[in-house]
Residue, then its C-alpha position, 0 to 999 in steps of 0.5 A: x509458503x511458510x508464514x514469515x515473521x513480519x512487522x506492519x508499519x502504518x504511516x499516519x499523516x494528520x494534514x491529509x490534503x483531501x481529508x484534513x485530520x484523516x487518521x482521526x476521522x470517525x468511522x463507526x464512532x472510532x478513529x479511522x487509524x484504529x480500524x487500520x491498526x486492527x487489520x494489521x493486528x489481525x494479520x498476525x504481525x509480530x509488531x504493529x507500529x503507527x508512524x504518526x506526525x501529531x500527538x493526537x494520533x498517538x493519544x487516539x491509539x492509547x491502549x490499542x496494542x500498537x506502538x507509536x513512532x512520532x515522526x517529523x511532520x516534514x516528510x515528503x512521502x510515506x516511505x520517508x516516514x516509515x524509514x524514520x519509524x524503522x530507525x525509531x523502532x530499531x529493527x535489524x536490516x533483515x526485518x520484514x516490514x509491511x507498509x499498510x496505508x493508513x486509510x485502508x480500514x478494510x484491508x484483509x488480513x490475508x492480503x497483509x500476510x501475502x505481501x510479507x510471504x511474497x517478499x520472503x519467497x521471492x528474495x526481491x528487495x520489495x513486494x506488493x500485490x495486484x488484482x485482475x482488472x475486470x472492467x474497461x472503466x478501471x483499465x482506462x481510469x488514470x487513478x487506477x494504477x496498472x502494472x505488468x509482470x515478468x514471467x517470474x512475477x516481478x514488476x516490469x512497470x507501473x503506469x496510470x495508462x492501460x498497459x499492456x495496450x490491447x492494440x487489436x481489441x481496442x481498434x475494434x472497440x474501446x468500450x469493452x474489456x479485452x479478453x484474457x487476464x493480462x490486466x492487473x490493478x496495483x494494490x498500494x501495499x508494500x513489503x521490504x526489509x528494513x535495510x532496503x527501506x532506508x536505501x529506498x528512502x535515500x534514493x533521489x526521485x526517478x525520472x519515470x516516478x516524476x512523470x507518472x507520479x508513482x513513487x514505486x517506479x523509483x525502485x525499478x528505475x534504480x534497478x531493484x526488484x519488486x515481486x508482485x503477488x495476486x491478492x488472495x481476496x479483494x481489498x475494498x476501497x480506502x478512505x481518501x475523501x469525505x465521500x469515501x468516509x460515508x461509503x465506508x460507514x455504510x459498509x461497516x453498517x452493512x457488515 
């Protein structure tokens, strides 16, 4: 698979509900969003943009080598914020854009590249990554999003429920992981061409999206493809709470 030419866009919202001011929370003495931006730069992106809603985020990234798009504070989702970022950046419709969440300071460079590679190779409207689930607690955890793939690697469905449901195995025992490698956890990184990003942001919320509270279901329900690659290496947990920040600090200290 050839290495594609791609850009990375990082949505950074100051008023995160569970961790206010999250992009600027310090990790090893530096803002969280700066760590994420460095992961994107390490992946070999042609451009790295941060879609910010607060000038303090822009100030924290001065001199870092990334570009800033000052976006509206009123966007309902990261996708809407990135659609505005794409318009500000002036990317042509065929530009490959990787959406890296602003709370992923340990995202591996290989995984960021893989998301762009899957998009290019598949010809799908969108791409994302997954990892094999190895423990039953994750399979049953509604906060761990599961997905099922078709034979060609496209996503069939995303759910907070354990899908596919291992009927026979769970009739015997729900405390052990079923045999096989059919269970995949979704990793929240996305690729799309800039033109489709605009189309996606303009779609109304889907019925399935509202039931599961999973924005990516809007794409499937509208009849578009999401190609899914297996992550080439682990994506460590992101930072969503004060406890996550403490764990991330320990991880950096260990590194």
